[in-house]
C-alpha positions, 0 to 999 in steps of 0.5 A: 789860488785854486782855480779851475780852469777846463784843459779845451776851449770854450767853444770846443768844450760845448762841441763835445757836451752837445755831441756827447749829449746827442749819442747819448740819445743815440744809445739808449737802448730803451728808448730806442725799441720802445718808442723809434718816433720819440727816438728819432724825434729827439736825434732830430732835436738836438742835432737841430739845437745845437746847429741852431745855436753853432755849435755845428757847421751845416754838413755836421748838422746834416752828418746828424742828421742821416745818423739819425735817419740810418739809426731810426731804420735800424730800429724800426726794422727790428734790428735789436731783436735780430741781434 
């Protein structure tokens, strides 16, 4: 018998994958440098989707949005250009 069972509960696996996708956007240097507005919009959209689907709690959703806002402010301030 060859079955594949995930060691994680399905809800946790979904949550971890969603966070992984969100953090990949957060770390997307090219998007952040080329289009900070689209970068910010994508982070907010993913956070909102995670909330709408019930993947994150209200507190987690709020923290994602705060982190997205802070990353956006650093991007428009030129943090990637100034090291």
